[in-house]
C-alpha positions, -999 to +999 in steps of 0.1 A: +000+000+000+011+035-007+016+060+021-015+079+009-036+047+011-023+039+046-030+074+058-066+072+044-071+038+060-059+051+093-082+081+090-113+059+082-106+035+111-102+064+135-136+081+125-155+048+120-189+047+137-187+080+154-214+102+140-216+136+157-248+155+161-244+192+169-273+200+193-264+236+197-275+246+162-306+225+165-315+242+198-310+276+182-333+268+154-360+255+177-357+286+200-362+309+170-391+288+158-409+290+192-405+328+194-417+332+158-448+311+166-456+329+198-453+363+182-475+354+152-501+334+170-518+366+183-524+382+149-550+357+137-586+358+148-603+325+146-640+325+143-660+293+147-663+273+115-699+265+107-704+244+076-741+254+073-731+291+072-721+311+041-707+345+051-711+375+028-680+391+013-667+426+021-636+448+017-633+451+055-598+461+067-603+458+105-596+424+120-623+410+143-618+410+181-623+381+205-660+385+213-691+365+221-702+349+188-738+345+176-743+324+145-774+327+124-781+303+096-813+291+078-822+265+105-811+279+139-795+306+160-765+296+180-746+314+208-710+302+213-720+270+194-750+262+215-785+262+199-807+289+213-835+291+187-848+266+162-859+286+132-882+259+119-906+269+146-925+302+143-907+331+160-925+352+187-940+385+177-922+418+184-888+432+177-868+410+202-861+373+205-867+363+241-847+331+241-817+348+226-821+377+250-821+354+280-790+336+267-771+368+260-780+382+295-767+350+311-734+354+292-732+391+301-737+383+338-711+356+337-686+380+320-693+407+345-686+384+374-654+371+358-622+389+371-602+380+340-610+411+319-636+438+321-670+434+303-670+454+271-704+446+256-690+435+223-705+407+202-699+393+167-728+381+146-720+355+119-750+356+097-756+335+066-758+357+035-792+340+026-810+349+058-838+375+057-828+410+067-857+412+091-842+382+111-808+398+112-824+431+123-842+413+152-810+396+162-791+429+163-819+446+182-819+417+207-781+420+212-784+458+217-811+453+244-791+426+261-761+447+272-742+441+239-744+475+221-712+469+202-723+447+174-699+435+147-708+415+116-684+387+104-677+387+067-653+370+043-627+394+030-627+396-007-598+409-029-600+446-038-604+454-075-589+482-097-610+501-122-596+479-150-610+448-133-576+435-122-574+421-087-548+435-064 
């Protein structure tokens, strides 16, 4: 064997079976990833996903805040995912919906008694785009009478369009 071959053989025998994993670099990457996820997790507002709900589209710029959510579709009215009114039954006369009002007042009392954050009276209504306006108006009036004067409507954000019809 040549001297070069002997030296290479010695080198291979010396480093045989000793794989080295540098954990410092791996820990740095995971630390950066954790900070990135923590910082960016607060920017997204997640509204409940209802398959029976088709939201209208809008060019809204303001992101929704974390509020009490009322979902209105063709079949029912839900507060925080719990059915309050079955719309297949005839609704009571008047401008307000008593069952919804009772549920909203119960949530308001619970929020006022909670020491986590002060009660703001904010509510988000997720209304199907096919519901009658009179029903939406009654839901909004009931919310306003039930200590929730700050009403927001949830919409899907659609892309803005230029005058030439091109999407931004």
